[in-house]
C-alpha positions in Angstrom: 17.9 -22.0 5.1 21.4 -21.0 4.4 22.0 -17.8 2.5 23.2 -18.6 -1.0 21.1 -21.8 -1.4 17.8 -21.8 -3.3 14.8 -22.2 -1.0 11.3 -23.5 -1.3 8.3 -21.3 -1.1 7.7 -22.5 2.5 11.3 -21.7 3.5 11.1 -18.2 1.9 7.8 -17.6 3.7 9.5 -18.2 7.1 12.2 -15.5 6.4 12.1 -12.0 7.7 12.6 -8.9 5.5 16.4 -8.7 5.9 16.8 -12.4 5.1 14.5 -12.2 2.0 16.4 -9.2 0.7 19.7 -11.0 1.2 18.4 -14.0 -0.8 17.4 -11.7 -3.6 20.8 -10.0 -3.6 22.3 -13.5 -3.8 20.4 -14.1 -7.0 17.6 -16.2 -5.6 14.8 -14.7 -7.8 12.1 -16.9 -6.2 12.6 -15.1 -2.9 11.3 -12.0 -4.7 8.0 -13.9 -5.3 7.5 -14.1 -1.6 8.2 -10.3 -1.3 5.5 -9.6 -3.9 3.0 -11.9 -2.2 3.5 -10.1 1.1 3.3 -6.6 -0.3 0.9 -6.8 -3.3 -2.2 -5.7 -1.3 -0.6 -2.6 0.3 1.1 -1.5 -2.9 -2.0 -1.8 -5.0 -4.2 0.0 -2.5 -1.7 2.9 -2.1 -1.0 3.2 -5.8 -4.8 3.0 -6.6 -5.2 5.8 -4.1 -3.0 8.0 -6.2 -3.8 6.8 -9.7 -7.5 6.1 -9.2 -7.5 3.6 -12.1 -7.3 -0.1 -11.3 -5.7 -1.2 -14.6 -3.1 1.5 -14.5 -2.4 0.9 -10.8 -1.6 -2.7 -11.6 0.9 -1.6 -14.2 2.5 0.9 -11.8 2.9 -1.7 -9.1 4.7 -4.0 -11.6 7.0 -1.2 -12.6 7.7 -0.4 -8.9 8.6 -4.1 -8.3 11.0 -4.1 -11.2 12.7 -1.0 -9.9 12.8 -2.5 -6.4 14.3 -5.7 -7.7 17.1 -3.9 -9.5 18.0 -1.7 -6.5 17.5 -4.3 -3.8 21.1 -3.7 -2.7 20.0 -0.3 -1.4 17.6 -1.9 1.1 19.2 -1.4 4.5 16.4 -2.6 6.8 15.9 0.8 8.4 12.2 0.4 7.6 10.2 -2.6 6.6 10.3 -4.0 3.1 6.7 -3.0 2.7 7.5 0.6 3.7 10.5 0.7 1.4 8.5 -0.7 -1.5 5.6 1.6 -0.9 7.9 4.6 -1.2 9.1 3.2 -4.5 5.6 2.6 -5.7 4.5 6.1 -4.7 7.4 7.6 -6.6 6.4 5.6 -9.6 2.7 6.6 -9.3 3.6 10.3 -9.0 5.9 10.0 -12.0 3.0 8.5 -13.9 0.8 11.4 -13.0 3.4 13.9 -14.0 3.5 12.2 -17.4 -0.2 12.9 -17.6 0.5 16.5 -16.6 -1.8 16.3 -13.6 -1.4 18.6 -10.7 -0.4 17.0 -7.4 -1.5 18.9 -4.3 -0.7 16.4 -1.4 1.6 18.9 0.3 -0.6 21.9 -0.3 -2.9 21.2 2.6 -1.9 22.9 5.8 -2.2 20.7 8.9 -4.5 21.9 11.6 -4.0 21.5 15.3 -4.7 18.0 16.6 -8.2 17.8 18.1 -8.9 16.3 21.5 -11.3 13.4 22.1 -11.3 12.2 18.5 -14.1 9.8 18.0 -12.9 6.4 16.8 -14.0 5.5 13.3 -16.4 2.5 13.3 -14.6 -0.7 13.2 -11.1 0.9 13.1 -9.6 -2.0 15.1 -11.1 -4.8 13.0 -9.0 -6.9 10.6 -8.7 -4.6 7.5 -8.4 -7.6 5.2 -11.7 -9.2 6.1 -14.1 -9.8 3.2 -16.8 -7.2 2.8 -20.2 -8.7 3.2 -22.0 -6.3 0.9 -20.4 -5.5 -2.5 -22.7 -2.5 -3.0 -21.6 -0.9 0.2 -18.0 -1.6 -0.7 -18.4 0.3 -4.0 -20.0 3.2 -2.2 -17.1 3.3 0.2 -14.5 3.1 -2.6 -16.2 6.0 -4.3 -16.2 8.0 -1.0 -12.5 7.3 -0.5 -11.8 8.4 -4.1 -13.5 11.7 -3.3 -11.2 12.4 -0.4 -8.3 14.9 -0.9 -5.3 12.9 -1.8 -3.4 13.5 1.4 -6.4 12.3 3.4 -6.9 9.3 1.1 -3.4 7.9 1.4 -3.3 8.3 5.2 -6.7 6.6 5.5 -5.7 3.7 3.2 -2.5 3.1 5.2 -3.8 3.6 8.7 -7.4 2.2 8.6 -7.4 -0.1 5.6 -3.8 -1.5 5.8 -3.5 -1.1 9.6 -0.1 0.7 9.5 1.0 2.5 12.6 1.1 6.3 12.8 5.0 6.1 12.7 5.1 3.8 9.7 2.5 5.9 7.8 4.5 9.1 8.6 7.7 7.4 7.3 6.0 6.1 4.2 4.4 9.5 3.3 7.2 11.6 4.6 4.9 13.5 7.0 5.0 14.5 10.7 3.2 12.1 12.9 0.8 14.9 14.1 0.0 15.5 10.4 -0.9 11.9 10.0 -3.2 12.0 13.0 -4.9 15.1 11.8 -5.4 13.9 8.3 -6.8 10.6 9.5 -9.3 12.3 11.8 -10.5 14.5 9.0 -10.7 11.6 6.5 -12.8 9.6 9.0 -15.0 12.6 9.6 -15.6 13.1 5.9 -16.3 9.4 5.3 -18.6 9.2 8.2 -20.6 12.1 6.9 -20.8 10.5 3.5 -21.7 7.0 4.5 -22.8 7.0 8.2 -23.3 3.5 9.4 -22.8 1.9 6.0 -19.0 2.1 6.5 -18.6 -0.6 9.1 -19.9 -3.4 6.8 -17.8 -2.4 3.8 -14.4 -1.0 4.7 -12.4 -4.2 4.9 -12.8 -5.2 1.2 -12.0 -1.9 -0.5 -9.6 -2.0 -3.5 -9.3 -5.7 -2.9 -6.3 -7.3 -4.5 -6.3 -10.9 -3.5 -6.6 -14.2 -5.3 -6.3 -14.2 -9.1 -5.4 -10.5 -9.3 -2.6 -10.8 -6.8 -1.3 -14.0 -8.5 -1.4 -12.3 -11.9 0.8 -9.4 -10.9 3.2 -11.7 -9.1 3.6 -13.9 -12.2 4.0 -10.9 -14.5 6.7 -9.5 -12.3 8.5 -12.8 -12.0 8.4 -13.3 -15.8 9.9 -9.8 -16.4 12.6 -10.5 -13.7 13.5 -13.8 -15.4 14.8 -12.0 -18.5 16.8 -9.4 -16.6 20.6 -9.7 -17.0 
């Protein structure tokens, strides 16, 4: 597809991050629909990890997309679109918490030395988007994740649920890679203690944001973009 010409959904789906961003900068608003469809799940999970309220998390994700659309010219491709958007969404989420006058303590936790022979979390290499087989176990796991300290919670969601690399997680959360590894180890340990063998069956479906919910946010964002100057 040539830059500057409107594309179909299938054509946009074949584009990489830089090409999609270029299309949006060229005024092709439908290209932004593809961006939301690629990133909805991650943004919702991370924002939900901060806000811990599903309805408000959806609202925050929408606001983050609007900000991203308006400043798409600042995307330089130094990180993936998903990472760039996640940073915007996190800033929006923290801003929402500040409005609530809640105290954020993500940076208050001192990293500890990395431990040797870290035991792998059950199922850590499985597809993080597979459907959970047991809804009750998924609810238990979501509750256990919510109970984690925020710094552990966000690292766990990005690394083990979203499948991000250590480097990408560190970039997204503005942490050292060793800190990411340490927090992930400690998050896994706390969850294992809380859930034991129940975790393996449930993890893939936590804070699910697929199907109708994903489509609803995408359509809401596209409707708001349509009236922008």
